[in-house]
C-alpha positions in Angstrom: 95.1 116.2 101.8 98.4 117.9 100.9 98.5 121.0 98.9 101.0 119.7 96.5 98.9 116.1 95.9 96.1 118.6 95.2 98.0 120.7 92.9 99.0 117.4 91.0 95.3 116.6 90.5 94.9 120.1 89.2 97.6 120.0 86.9 96.4 116.7 85.8 92.9 118.2 84.9 94.1 121.3 83.3 96.6 119.3 80.9 93.9 116.9 80.0 91.4 119.9 79.3 93.7 120.5 76.7 94.3 117.5 75.3 97.6 117.1 76.1 99.5 114.1 76.9 102.4 114.1 79.8 105.0 114.1 77.4 103.2 117.3 75.7 102.9 119.2 78.6 106.8 118.3 79.6 107.9 119.2 76.4 106.3 122.5 76.6 108.0 123.1 80.1 111.5 121.5 79.0 111.3 118.7 81.7 111.0 115.3 81.5 107.8 113.2 81.4 108.6 111.0 84.3 109.0 114.6 86.1 105.2 115.2 85.3 104.2 112.1 86.1 105.0 112.4 89.6 103.9 115.6 90.3 100.5 114.4 89.0 100.5 111.4 91.1 101.6 113.7 94.2 104.8 111.6 94.6 106.8 114.7 93.8 105.5 118.5 94.5 106.4 119.4 97.9 110.2 120.2 96.6 109.3 121.6 93.5 110.0 125.1 92.9 107.7 127.9 92.5 108.9 128.8 89.4 107.8 125.5 88.0 104.8 125.7 89.1 104.2 129.1 87.5 105.4 127.5 83.9 102.7 124.9 84.3 100.2 127.4 85.1 101.2 129.8 81.7 100.8 126.3 80.0 97.2 126.1 80.9 96.5 130.0 80.4 96.5 130.6 84.2 98.4 132.9 86.9 100.2 131.2 89.7 97.7 132.3 92.3 94.9 130.9 89.9 96.5 127.5 89.9 97.2 127.4 93.7 93.5 128.9 94.2 92.0 125.6 92.3 94.4 123.7 94.3 93.3 125.0 97.5 89.8 124.4 96.4 90.4 120.8 95.6 91.8 120.4 99.0 89.0 122.1 101.0 86.4 119.7 99.2 88.5 116.2 100.0 88.6 117.6 103.7 84.9 118.2 103.5 84.3 114.9 101.7 83.0 116.1 98.7 
């Protein structure tokens, strides 16, 4: 599974942990709800700038490297069939 797809899944999990809707998150990072939806679904992400992922990580109280590490762990689990 590609990393941007795993990042989308982690972004969704972290957003839901905070009880936020996609619109809430979009408002926090000054983007449209549709952009958040596309990222979470993995349909958009490979062309997203790192700065945007950093903004999202900060909303979740994470550093960018922590967000990426969570996505890498997700990716590894999927590859191992977990």
